[in-house]
C-alpha positions in Angstrom: 7.1 18.6 -2.5 8.9 17.5 -5.8 5.8 18.1 -7.9 5.1 21.4 -6.2 8.7 22.7 -6.9 8.2 21.4 -10.5 5.1 23.6 -10.9 7.1 26.6 -9.6 6.0 26.7 -5.9 8.2 26.8 -2.9 7.9 23.7 -0.5 9.6 23.0 2.7 9.7 19.5 4.5 9.9 19.2 8.3 11.1 15.7 9.3 11.3 14.6 12.9 13.9 11.7 12.3 17.3 12.0 11.0 16.4 10.5 7.6 13.7 10.8 5.0 11.5 8.0 3.9 9.4 7.1 7.0 8.7 3.4 7.1 10.7 3.0 3.8 14.1 1.9 5.2 16.6 -0.5 3.7 19.6 -2.1 5.5 22.5 -4.5 4.7 24.0 -6.7 7.2 26.0 -10.1 7.0 25.4 -10.3 3.2 21.7 -9.7 3.5 19.8 -6.7 1.9 16.5 -6.4 3.9 13.7 -4.0 4.3 12.1 -2.6 7.4 9.0 -1.5 5.6 7.7 -2.0 2.1 9.6 -4.7 0.1 8.5 -3.9 -3.4 6.5 -1.5 -5.6 3.6 -2.4 -8.0 4.2 -0.1 -11.1 0.9 0.1 -13.0 0.7 3.8 -13.6 2.7 5.9 -16.1 3.0 8.8 -13.5 4.7 6.5 -11.1 7.1 5.2 -13.8 7.8 8.9 -15.0 8.6 9.8 -11.3 11.0 6.9 -11.0 12.7 8.2 -14.3 12.9 11.8 -12.9 14.4 10.6 -9.8 17.3 9.1 -12.0 16.4 5.6 -10.7 15.6 3.8 -14.0 19.0 2.1 -14.1 18.7 1.0 -10.5 15.3 -0.9 -10.9 15.2 -4.5 -10.0 12.3 -6.3 -11.6 10.8 -9.1 -9.6 11.3 -12.7 -10.7 8.5 -14.1 -12.7 7.9 -16.6 -10.0 6.5 -13.6 -8.1 3.2 -13.9 -10.0 2.5 -17.1 -7.9 0.9 -16.7 -4.5 0.2 -19.2 -1.6 -2.5 -19.3 0.9 -2.1 -21.3 4.2 -5.3 -23.3 4.9 -5.5 -26.0 7.5 -1.7 -25.7 8.1 -0.7 -26.3 4.4 0.5 -24.2 1.6 -2.0 -24.0 -1.2 -1.4 -22.2 -4.7 -3.9 -19.4 -5.1 -5.6 -19.6 -8.5 -4.4 -16.9 -11.0 -6.8 -17.5 -13.8 -10.4 -18.9 -14.4 -8.9 -22.3 -15.5 -6.8 -22.7 -12.5 -9.8 -21.7 -10.2 -11.9 -24.5 -11.7 -9.2 -27.2 -11.1 -8.1 -25.7 -7.7 -8.3 -28.0 -4.8 -8.3 -25.0 -2.5 -12.1 -24.2 -3.2 -14.9 -26.7 -2.8 -17.4 -27.4 -5.8 -20.0 -25.4 -3.7 -17.7 -22.2 -3.8 -17.1 -22.7 -7.5 -20.8 -22.9 -8.2 -21.4 -19.9 -5.8 -18.9 -17.7 -7.8 -20.7 -18.5 -11.1 -23.9 -17.0 -9.7 -22.1 -13.5 -9.2 -23.2 -11.9 -12.5 -26.8 -12.5 -11.6 -26.7 -11.0 -8.1 -28.4 -7.6 -7.8 -26.1 -4.8 -6.9 -26.5 -2.9 -3.7 -27.8 0.7 -3.8 -25.0 3.2 -3.5 -27.0 5.2 -1.0 -27.7 2.1 1.2 -25.0 3.0 3.7 -21.5 1.8 4.2 -20.8 -1.8 3.6 -17.7 -3.6 5.1 -15.4 -5.5 2.7 -16.2 -8.8 4.4 -19.9 -8.3 3.8 -19.3 -7.1 0.2 -17.4 -10.2 -0.8 -19.8 -12.7 1.1 -22.7 -11.1 -0.7 -21.0 -11.1 -4.2 -18.7 -14.1 -4.2 -19.6 -16.1 -1.2 -18.0 -16.9 2.3 -15.4 -19.3 1.1 -13.9 -16.9 -1.4 -13.7 -14.4 1.5 -12.0 -16.8 3.9 -9.4 -18.4 1.4 -8.7 -15.5 -1.0 -10.1 -12.2 -0.4 -9.6 -11.8 3.5 -5.8 -13.1 3.2 -5.4 -10.4 0.4 -6.7 -7.6 2.5 -4.7 -8.7 5.5 -1.4 -8.6 3.1 -2.4 -5.0 2.2 -3.8 -3.4 5.3 -3.0 -6.0 8.2 -6.7 -5.0 8.9 -10.0 -6.7 9.9 -12.0 -7.1 6.6 -15.1 -6.9 8.8 -14.2 -3.3 9.7 -12.8 -2.0 6.3 -15.2 0.1 4.3 -15.3 -1.2 0.6 -16.1 2.1 -1.0 -13.3 3.8 0.9 -10.6 1.1 1.1 -11.4 -0.5 -2.4 -13.1 2.3 -4.5 -12.5 0.6 -7.8 -14.2 -2.6 -6.6 -17.1 -0.6 -5.3 -17.2 1.2 -8.7 -17.3 -2.1 -10.7 -20.5 -3.2 -8.9 -22.0 0.4 -9.2 -21.1 0.8 -12.9 -21.7 -2.7 -14.2 -23.9 -4.5 -11.7 -21.2 -7.3 -11.5 -17.6 -7.8 -10.6 -17.0 -10.3 -13.3 -18.8 -8.1 -16.0 -16.9 -5.1 -14.8 -13.5 -6.8 -14.9 -14.3 -8.1 -18.4 -15.3 -4.7 -19.8 -12.2 -3.1 -18.1 -9.8 -5.6 -19.5 -11.4 -5.2 -22.9 -11.0 -1.4 -22.9 -7.3 -1.7 -21.6 -6.6 -4.0 -24.7 -8.3 -1.3 -26.9 -6.2 1.4 -25.4 -9.3 3.0 -23.8 -10.1 3.9 -20.2 -7.5 5.5 -17.9 -4.7 7.0 -20.1 -2.2 6.5 -17.2 -2.9 2.9 -16.7 -0.2 0.6 -18.0 -1.2 -2.4 -20.1 1.4 -4.5 -18.2 2.1 -4.0 -14.5 5.4 -4.9 -12.9 6.7 -5.6 -9.5 10.0 -3.8 -8.8 12.6 -2.8 -6.2 15.9 -1.1 -6.5 19.4 -2.6 -6.4 20.0 -0.8 -3.0 16.5 -1.4 -1.8 13.3 0.6 -1.5 14.9 3.4 0.3 16.4 4.5 -2.9 12.9 5.9 -3.9 12.7 8.6 -1.3 16.3 9.3 -1.4 16.2 9.7 -5.2 13.3 12.1 -4.9 14.9 14.1 -2.1 18.0 14.5 -4.3 15.9 16.5 -6.8 14.4 19.0 -4.3 15.8 22.5 -3.9 18.8 22.7 -1.7 17.7 23.6 2.0 14.2 22.6 1.6 14.4 19.5 3.9 14.9 20.0 7.6 15.8 16.7 9.4 15.9 16.1 13.3 13.3 18.8 13.6 10.9 19.7 16.4 8.0 22.0 15.6 7.1 24.8 18.1 3.9 26.3 17.0 1.3 25.8 14.1 -1.3 28.4 13.9 -3.2 30.5 11.2 -2.2 34.1 11.3 -5.3 36.2 10.4 -3.3 39.4 9.8 -0.9 37.8 7.4 -3.4 35.2 6.2 -0.9 32.4 6.3 0.0 29.5 8.5 2.8 30.4 11.0 5.3 27.6 11.9 8.4 27.8 14.1 10.9 25.0 14.5 14.1 24.0 16.2 16.7 21.7 14.6 18.6 19.2 16.8 21.8 21.2 16.5 20.2 24.1 18.1 19.4 26.2 15.1 16.0 27.7 15.0 13.6 29.2 12.4 10.2 30.4 11.6 8.2 31.0 8.5 4.8 31.8 6.9 3.1 29.4 4.6 0.1 29.4 2.4 -0.7 25.7 3.1 0.3 23.0 5.5 0.1 19.4 4.7 0.4 17.1 7.7 1.6 13.3 7.0 2.2 11.9 10.4 0.2 8.9 11.5 -3.4 9.8 12.8 -2.5 8.8 16.4 0.3 11.3 16.5 -1.7 14.3 15.6 -2.6 15.2 19.2 1.2 15.6 20.0 1.6 18.4 17.4 1.5 21.9 18.4 -1.8 22.7 16.7 -4.2 25.3 17.9 -7.3 24.2 19.8 -9.8 24.8 17.1 -7.8 22.7 14.6 -7.6 19.9 17.1 -11.3 20.1 17.8 -12.1 20.0 14.2 -10.1 16.8 13.7 -11.0 15.3 17.1 -12.2 12.0 15.7 -9.1 11.4 13.5 -6.5 10.7 16.1 -8.7 7.8 17.2 -8.5 5.8 14.0 -7.5 2.2 14.6 -3.9 1.4 13.6 -3.1 -2.5 13.4 0.1 -3.2 15.3 2.5 -5.0 12.8 5.9 -6.4 13.5 8.3 -7.4 10.6 10.8 -10.1 11.2 13.6 -10.8 8.7 15.1 -14.3 8.7 18.0 -15.7 6.7 18.5 -19.4 6.1 20.9 -21.7 3.9 19.0 -22.9 0.9 19.6 -26.5 2.0 17.6 -25.8 5.2 14.3 -25.2 3.3 12.5 -28.0 1.5 9.9 -25.8 -0.2 10.9 -24.6 -3.7 9.8 -21.1 -2.6 8.5 -20.4 -6.1 6.3 -17.5 -5.4 5.7 -14.1 -4.0 5.1 -15.4 -0.6 2.2 -16.8 1.7 -0.8 -15.4 3.6 -2.9 -17.0 6.1 -6.6 -17.9 5.5 -9.1 -15.9 7.6 -9.8 -18.9 10.0 -6.2 -20.0 10.4 -6.1 -18.5 13.9 -2.5 -17.3 13.6 -0.8 -14.1 14.7 1.3 -14.3 11.6 0.0 -12.4 8.6 2.2 -14.2 6.2 5.8 -14.3 4.8 7.5 -12.9 1.8 10.1 -15.2 -0.1 12.4 -12.2 -0.6 15.4 -14.1 -2.1 12.9 -15.5 -4.8 11.5 -12.2 -5.5 14.8 -10.4 -5.9 17.7 -12.7 -6.3 20.7 -11.7 -4.4 18.8 -10.7 -1.3 
């Protein structure tokens, strides 16, 4: 909506809840600042950095502690530091000699034909890097991002850049080397930043949607709104929408385009006309992994671990319902 308005268009937002931001919600209680959804933002694109500046949030940025570069994987009930460089991988006790030698074979493994059909992320990693890398590094990484099963995630859709590396260079290691060399030379994606950073905001992640919303035209956001009808009017050649706000006020309008951002499993609850529902009939049945976030506060003296990292994730075969844990107070001191 912000970018549309900046380009001279009119954009209206209908929000079901009493606040904007969706899953991005920050709260303070008993001296703790905690997040209901995303805990941080990886800034590695100039367009994201520009948007933060345009939303007047530059002075409210909180950059993550340098310790956040360190990650842990739980394997056989113990915390193991995940290697962050080729040298640390060679000396790591997390991976066996067999896994290290298997990784060295990666540049010599033939690429899979692009038209060979979809391949799961798990199969992609097993084929290129070996089963141990999948279990102890790649699968926990995927769980941390998607909370999804790596055996059911499509590589070319969930990780298009990874898929492109194999297709373009025949090897992930070769592709990463070429990509890093181009970044150093200032080539490649002009929006990609040479140094990425993990950030939040002094008042939490909810500052981001609030900051963007503050730049929208007055009266363009309707909160506590229930939609009545959504259909394409052939006579006016536009989308007709009518709505009702919680205070009883009603409205209707005609729009060139409609962008729906509700979760896929909520689509069937929208007042869409039959032919639209038929056209998207498969979408509402996409799997959504159920995730619960629990925030715990402790005295520092109660924790023996130095908490010197971003957090921990479980290895694939750990057989735990816990995806992992973030060391929030290390990430952003004062939380």
